[in-house]
C-alpha positions as CSV (number, residue, x, y, z in Angstrom):
1,M,-27.7,39.3,-58.5
2,N,-27.8,42.0,-57.1
3,I,-25.1,43.9,-59.2
4,G,-23.9,46.4,-57.5
5,K,-23.4,44.0,-53.8
6,T,-21.5,41.6,-56.1
7,G,-19.3,44.1,-57.8
8,A,-18.4,45.7,-54.1
9,E,-17.0,41.5,-53.7
10,G,-14.9,41.7,-56.7
11,E,-13.0,44.5,-55.9
12,K,-12.7,43.7,-51.9
13,R,-11.2,40.1,-53.7
14,V,-8.8,41.7,-55.9
15,A,-8.2,44.4,-53.1
16,N,-7.1,41.1,-50.4
17,F,-5.1,39.5,-53.6
18,L,-3.2,42.7,-53.9
19,R,-2.1,42.4,-50.5
20,K,-1.8,39.0,-50.3
21,S,0.9,39.4,-53.3
22,G,3.1,42.4,-51.3
23,F,0.9,45.8,-52.0
24,S,-1.1,48.1,-49.9
25,V,-3.8,49.3,-51.1
26,I,-3.9,53.0,-50.8
27,K,-7.7,54.3,-52.5
28,R,-10.5,52.7,-53.9
29,N,-12.9,53.5,-56.3
30,F,-10.8,57.1,-56.2
31,Q,-13.1,60.1,-58.9
32,S,-11.2,62.4,-60.5
33,R,-13.7,64.6,-63.3
34,Y,-12.1,61.4,-66.0
35,G,-13.6,59.0,-64.6
36,E,-12.9,56.1,-61.7
37,I,-10.0,53.6,-60.6
38,D,-11.7,51.2,-59.1
39,I,-8.2,50.1,-57.0
40,I,-5.0,52.4,-56.6
41,A,-2.0,50.0,-54.9
42,E,1.4,50.6,-54.3
43,N,4.6,48.3,-53.8
44,D,8.0,49.4,-52.9
45,E,9.0,50.4,-56.6
46,L,5.1,50.2,-58.3
47,L,1.7,52.2,-58.2
48,L,-1.4,50.0,-59.6
49,F,-4.4,51.5,-60.9
50,V,-6.2,48.5,-61.1
51,E,-9.8,48.5,-63.4
52,V,-11.5,45.6,-61.9
53,K,-14.2,44.3,-63.6
54,T,-16.5,41.6,-62.7
55,R,-19.1,38.9,-64.3
56,K,-20.7,35.9,-64.1
57,Q,-19.2,33.0,-66.0
58,D,-21.4,32.3,-69.1
59,S,-20.8,36.3,-69.5
60,L,-20.6,37.0,-73.8
61,V,-18.6,39.8,-72.9
62,S,-15.3,39.1,-70.6
63,G,-14.0,41.6,-67.9
64,A,-10.9,42.1,-69.8
65,E,-12.7,42.9,-73.6
66,A,-14.9,44.9,-71.5
67,V,-12.0,47.7,-71.2
68,D,-12.2,49.3,-74.5
69,A,-10.3,52.1,-75.9
70,F,-12.3,54.3,-74.2
71,K,-12.4,53.9,-71.3
72,Q,-8.7,52.7,-71.2
73,R,-8.5,56.7,-72.3
74,R,-10.2,58.0,-68.8
75,I,-8.7,55.5,-66.5
76,L,-4.9,56.8,-68.2
77,L,-7.0,60.7,-67.3
78,T,-7.8,59.5,-63.9
79,A,-4.4,58.2,-63.1
80,N,-3.0,61.1,-64.0
81,D,-4.9,63.5,-62.5
82,Y,-4.2,61.0,-59.2
83,I,0.1,61.5,-59.7
84,A,-1.1,64.5,-60.3
85,K,-2.3,65.2,-56.8
86,T,-0.2,63.3,-55.2
87,E,3.0,63.8,-56.6
88,N,3.9,59.6,-56.6
89,C,6.9,59.4,-58.3
90,K,6.8,55.6,-58.5
91,Q,6.8,53.6,-62.3
92,P,2.7,53.2,-62.8
93,R,1.6,49.9,-64.5
94,F,-2.7,49.7,-65.7
95,D,-4.2,46.7,-64.5
96,I,-7.1,45.2,-64.9
97,A,-8.7,42.2,-62.7
98,E,-11.5,40.0,-63.7
99,V,-13.5,37.7,-61.4
100,I,-15.6,35.4,-62.4
101,V,-18.8,34.3,-60.3
102,F,-20.1,30.6,-60.8
103,E,-22.6,29.1,-59.1
104,K,-21.0,26.1,-56.9
105,Q,-23.1,22.2,-56.9
106,N,-24.0,23.3,-53.7
107,G,-25.3,26.2,-55.2
108,E,-23.4,28.7,-53.2
109,K,-20.9,31.4,-55.3
110,G,-17.4,30.6,-56.6
111,Y,-15.1,33.1,-57.7
112,K,-12.2,32.6,-59.5
113,L,-9.6,35.5,-60.4
114,R,-7.8,36.4,-63.5
115,Y,-5.4,38.9,-63.2
116,I,-3.8,40.4,-66.0
117,E,-0.1,43.0,-65.2
118,N,0.4,45.0,-67.3
119,A,-3.1,45.2,-69.6
120,F,-2.9,48.2,-71.6
């Protein structure tokens, strides 16, 4: 499994899910000196900061478990930096999207999405 390619596929699927849910994806892979946010999206009321974790079905650690206190702090600092630079005044929300990759019976890859709103 190519980690970079699989991660990018997970992010693409989450971005599509957000669009179908009525959000506009305004930034992907936003970087600041504090870290990176995978997806920033918005609707009329909310500004979402989404951490995407793509894992194999049999992984020992779930995507949500991988977003520990240290990672959460880096995301918060990066989000503050984004808000300061863009002066976006919408209500922020921090979500985690777990993309689980599994093998179908025919040998092709399948994907399941578990989306956690207000994760931290």
